[in-house]
N, C-alpha and C positions, 0 to 999 in steps of 0.2 A: 503494499498499500504505499509506504513512505515514498519510496524511489519513483514509483509510477506516477503519482499525483505530484512528486516533488519536480519532476521534468516539465509537467504541464505548467507549473506555476511561473515558469520563467516568462511565460507569455503574459501573465498577469502583472501585469507590472511590478545573616552573613557579616556578617561582621567580619572584619578584617582579622586575619590570624594576628597575633601578637608579634611586632617585629623582633627578630633576634639581635643580639649583639652581632655587628658585622665585623668581619676581619678587615684589616687595612687593605689587603688585597686577596683577591678570590684564590682559591685552591688551584694548584697548576702552574702558578706565575714562576715559580722558581726557576725552571728551565728556560725561561724566556725573558723579555724587558716589561718592567712595569709602567703603565701610563696613566696619568691621572686627569680628570676633567673637573673644573670647578666652574659651573656656569654663572655663578654669582661674584667670582672675583678673580677668575683667571685670566690668562692671555693668550692668544693663539701664536703670538710671537715666542712664548716660552718653549722650554724643551720638552713640557709634558712629562718628564721622567721622575717628578717629584711632587709633594703635596703643595711645596713652597712655589713651584714652577709649573704648575697645572695649566693645561689648555682651557678655553673658554667656551668652545662651541661644539656642537657635534658635527657641524661642517668640517671643522678641522679634523676631526677623528676618522671622517670618510675620506680624507686625502690619504692616509696611511694604509699601506699593505702590511698587515700584521702577519707574525710567523708563529708557529707551533710554539705552545708555552708562553705567548705573551699574555698580559692582563691589562684590562680597561677598567679602571675604578672611577666611578663618578660620586661626587661629594654627597654624602648623606645628607638628606632634608632639603636639597636643592633641586628644583626643576629646571631640566634643559629642554628648551621648546625646539622643536624640529624632528628630524629623522635619523635615527641611528642606522646607517647603512654601511657597514664596514666592509672592508676587503681583506682577503688573505684567508687561509685554511689551517686548521690544526689537526691534530691526530687524536685517536682514543687515548694515548699515553701523554701527549701534551697538547691538551685542547687550549684554544684560546677562550680565556674567560672575561666575562663582563659581570661587574658587581658594583657594590657601593663601599665607600671607605669614610672614617672620620665620624662614626656615631651609630645609633641604634635604628634611625629612621632610614627607610629606604630612599635611595635616589630616583628621582622621578624623570620620566620622559613623556613630554606632551607632544604628540604629533600634530596638534593644531589644524587638523584638517587634511593631513598628507593621506596617501593611499593607505600607508602602514606608518605606526610610531617606530618600530624595529623592524628593518627589511634586511634579512640574510639572503642575498641572492647569488646563486651558483656558487656557494662555498660550504665547507664541511668543518667539523671538528671544534663546535662552538658550544659554550656553555653559558647560559644567563641564569644569574641568581641574584635575588635580594633586591629587585627592581619593582617600580610602580610605573605603570605604563597605562597611558590614555589617549585619546583621540578624539574629543568631543567638540563640535561645531553644532550649528544650526542645522536641522535636517535638510538635506539638499538632493536627496535621491541618488546619493554616490555610495558604492561600495568602499567599506574600510575595514581594516584588520589591525588589531593591537600589536601583535607579533606574527610577522608573515615569514616563513621560510619557502622560498620558491627555488626550485631546479628546473632548468630547461635545457633539455638535451645535454644534460651533464654526466650521464653515467649513474653510477650508484654512490650516494653522499653517506658518509658515516658519521655516527656519533654527534647526536643533537640533544642538549639537555637544557630544560627549563624547570627551574626548580625555585619554589617560595617566592614566586613574582605575584604582583597584584596587578591584573588588567581589569580595567573598568571604564565605562563611560566611553565606548567605541560607538561613534553615530556611523551606522550604515544603513543596509536595507536588508530585506528579507531575500537573500540570494545566494544560493548555494549550489553546487554542482561544478564537474571538472571544466565544463566549457563556458563558464560565466564567470563574471568578475565577481568573487566572493567577499561577504562579510563575515567577521567573525572575532573572537577574541584571541585565540592561539591557532593558527592553522599551519600545516606543513604540506606542501603541494608538489606533486612531479608532473611536469609538463613537457610540451615539445613535440616532436614527430620524426626526427632524425636519429638521434643517439638514445636507446633505451635507457630509462631513467627511474630510479627510485630511491629508497632510503634504507638503511641498515644501521639500526641503533638509533630508537627515538625514546626519551624517557621525559615526560611532563608529569611533574609530582610537586604535592604540598603547595599548591598554588590557588589563588582565588581568581574567579572571572565573574564579574558582574556588569549588568546592563549593556550587554552587546547584542547585535542583531545576527541573523544567519546561523553561524555555529558559535558553539561556546569553544571546545576543544576539538580539533579535528585532522585527520589526514585525507588527502584525497589525491587521485591520479587520472591523468590523461593515458596512461599506459594500462589498459584493463580489459582488452580483448582476450577471451578464452572460451572454452568450450561452455562453461555456463554462462557466459555473456558475449556470445558472437558478435553482437553489434558495437562492442568496444572501439575506440578509435585507432588504438597502437597495441601490439602485442604485449601480453601482461607482463609487467614488471612488479614483483612483489615488494611489499614493506615488511622488512624483517626485524626482528628484536624491538618490537614496540611494546611500551608500557605506558599507561596512563592511569596514575595511582594517587591516592590521598588528596583529590582536588576538591574544592568547594564552588559550585557554580550557582549563582542566584539570578533572577530576573533576567532570563534569557528570551530575547525575542523570539528566537528560532530553536535549533536544536541544544542539547547540552553536549554529550560527548559521542563523538562519531568516529569509527575507523573504516576507512576504506582501502582495499587492496591489500590487507593484512594477512600476513601467514603466521599463525599461532600468535597473535597478539594477547596481551593480557590487560585487561581494563578492570580495576579493583579499587575498592574503598573510596570511590568518589560519591560525592552528595550533589545532586542536582535539584534545587529548591526553586520551582517556578520557570517554566519553559514554554515555547510557542507563544509568548505573552503578546506579541505585535505582529503576528504572523499572518500571512496571506495564504498558506498552504500547510500542508501536515507535516508535522516534526514528531520526534520523540525524544525521551531523556537521555538514554543510553542505548546505542546500537552500532551494528556493523553492516558494512554493504561489500559485496564483491570480495569476500574474505574466507579464508579457510583456517580450521581448527582454532577458532576464537574462544577464548575463555572470559566471561564476564561475570565478576563474583564480588560478593559484598558490596554493592552498590546501592545507594539510595535515591529514588526519583519520585518527586512529589510536586503536587500544584501546577501540574500542567495544565493548560488552557483547555475550554471546551467548545470553542468556537474559531476555528476548526477545531475539532476534537485532537487532542494530543495524549498519546499514551506512553506508558513509563518506557517499555522495552518492544523492540520489533525484530522479528526474523524476516529479513528483507531479501532483496534481490541478488541472485548469484552467490549466496552464501552456501559454504559447504562445511558440515561438521561444527556446528556452532553450540556453546555451551553456556546458559544462563543460569547460575546457581548461587544460592545464598543472599539473594537480593532482596531489598524491601521498598515496594511501592505503595504509595499511599495518597488520597486525596487528589487523584489526577483526573481532570474533567472528560479525558478521552479513554480512561481504562488502563488497564493493566498491562496486556500484551496484544500485539497483532502478528498476525501470520500473512504475509503479503509479498508476492513476487509479480513483477510484470511480464507481459510477453517478451521473450527473449532474455530472460535473466532469471533461470531456472535456479532455484535452492533445493539442496538434498542434505538431510540429516541434521536435525536440531534437537537437543536436549534442554529442557526447562524442568528444574527440579529444586526442591528445598527453598523456594521463595515465597515471601509472604505479601499478599496484596489486601491492603486494608483502607476501607472506605473510598475505593477507586468507583468512578460514576460511569454509568452508560450515558449516551448522548445523542440527541437528535439534531442533525445537522443536514440542510439542503434536502429535508424531507427524509432523510434515511437515518435509522438507528445504528448506532455504534455500540455493541456491547462491552462488556469490560474485558472479555477475551474475543477478539475480531479475527475472523479467518476468512479469506477470499477477496483476491484482486485479479481473478480472471486465468490464472495458471495454477496447475496443480503442483503442489511441493509432495517431497516423498520424505518418508523415514522421519516423521516428527513425533517426539515422545514427550509428554507432559507429566510428570510423577511427582508426587509427594508434596505439593504445594498447598497452600491454604489461600482461598479466595472469599476474604470476608467483605461483604458488599450490600449491608443492610438497607441501603437507600437506591439500589439499583434494580431497575426491573428486568433489565436484560443482562444475563450473566455470561452466556456463551452464544455466538451466532457464527453460523458457516454459511457463507454465501457463495461458495465454490464446490469443487470436487475434491479438496485435500482431505485425505484421511488422517487425522490426527488421534493417536493413542493417548486417552486419559486414564491413567491409573493412581489409585492411591491419593486422591486429592480431595480436599473438603470444599465443597461450595456452600456457602452461607448466604442466602438471599434475603429479601425483604418480605416483612410480614404481609401475609396475603400471596405470596408466592412469586418469586422470579423465574425468568424463562431459560432454559438451554435450548436454543433452537439449531439442531444439528443431526440430520439422519445420515451424514457421511462417516463421521468419526466413529472410533471405538471407545466404548466406555467399561470400565470394569474396577469393582473394588473401590470405587469411590464413596464418599458420604455426602449426602444431600440434605441441607436443612432450609426450609422455607423455599424449595425448589418445586415448581409445578408446571407440567409433569416431568417426573423423573425419567431421564432416558430409557427408553425400553431395553434396550440392547444390554444394560447393566444387569447381568444376572446376580451379581454379587453386591448390589447397592445396599448400603445402610441409609436408613432414612430416620434420623434422630437427631437432637441437640448433641453436638460434639463435646459439650462441656469444656469450653476453654478456660484456662485460668483467669483471664482478664481480656477478653475480647475488646479491641479498640483502643488498647493503651500502648501499642509498639509491639515490636517483635515477641519478647518475652511472654506476652499475654496470649500466644497462641500455643503454649504447653497445654497438654491435656491433663485434666484433673483426674484423680481416681475414680475409676467408675465410667469414664469416658467410653462409649461404644466404638470409638476409633482405635482404641488400644488393642493391638494385635490383630486387627481386622483386615490387614492388606494382603497384597500379594507380593510373593518374592519376585525380585527384578534383578538381574544379573547386571555386573558392573554399574552398581548405583552410587558410586562416588565414596562409599566408606563411612561418611558422616552426614548429619542432619545440619540444620541451620543454625544450631548452637554448639556444634563440635561433637555430639554424641554420636557414639558409633552406631552403625545400622547393622541390625543382625544379618549375618550371612545365610544362615540356616532357618531360623524360625521367621515367621509370617512377621512383617513390620507393622508399625502404626500407621494408619491413615493420616495424613497431614504432613506438616513440615518437621514435627518434633517427634523425637524418637526415644526420649527418656520415658522410663517406666510409667511415672505420673507425677504431676505437680502436686505437693502437698498443700 
């Protein structure tokens, strides 16, 4: 659903983490030269190699070709206006680092309406740490990105680290996709048509992104053509060794976290609070596209918009072997999960397990009902397995809806609906050993259905509220599943031989 409708939209026209004490120069500088920038009291005529002889502008920085191991330190608490667009490349063992010096506050870069405030163009081996980045102007219909890493006909670029940065107030538009000018907070993009281009080694961690449009944190590529996506522009080049972890995103105009072209990416421990808030098309909180063996775990997605409906997680086009586990979704206007692939973007094999959906809503938009779990964008997906999840939706009338021919295997899940009965509208998928409460009618094909109150410990209070109290009919009522991950959403072991509990909690019972 996301990528299909997302392509069509091109035609449509938190608090801060406490700032740490910052080192005088970022790690890695010992093997190279140290350069200093003081946009309040420096001089571009100075050598730039000491705090007393610091440069004054980013424009001066952009005239230098830096070498492996060099460091660029901006004065703490001072704002530099303009674009940081440095030259030169480092290596994984001797990266070029950018950070702050002289205090606990982050140094700030204000793009003042530029295409990007930080622009790394056809370079590699860079680390950005302890910075404040913004690019706020009056809205003018122009795409902008806070931190933009662009490789065009470059080959494979290696080692990109963004850590403990605060990206905020980037004035852009709801524009995402490899063939358009993107808006976003942090974006790494592979482009071109001559030299196969991709990334190896991306880490975005411990950062905050607030009030951006388009993407929050994303990778994307024009090198996307393969068997699962034959309509891609150029032959597939993977993005490898990608990890997006420990970030907090809020007040997103569009998507939260997205990985495209990833092979074995890890997206974990991110919080996305508010997404799709100024969107003209469909977005999701955390998802991947055209990616293989992606693992998305321990993420939290909440307060997605309802018009258009925004869901927390999405199994989208051209994905293979994607796993969503141990995630927490709540209070999203467009629900918990979408299965959606477009014609020419076949997805195969996805596992959704040990996730909790709390108070996610169904939505009516353009005369169409979007249930909490949405299935159907016109193309049949294969090998989809949803087991041992909790969907607690006491205000949603539509819990599951299948509008295509994709057969999803639903096992050991708890579906908790609204008083008076919520619907599961799916005659294609397979249901077995699920618990249904306030669901009417129960899927006829579930011959081992449990229809009773699951007796949660404290439903509606967060992840731990979905432990099962003693006497719950869900205890020991599930079906054994092979390769079930080994542990539940709280780290409790999953029995290898005995019947498991239905739901996301596998502990004996909560007292």
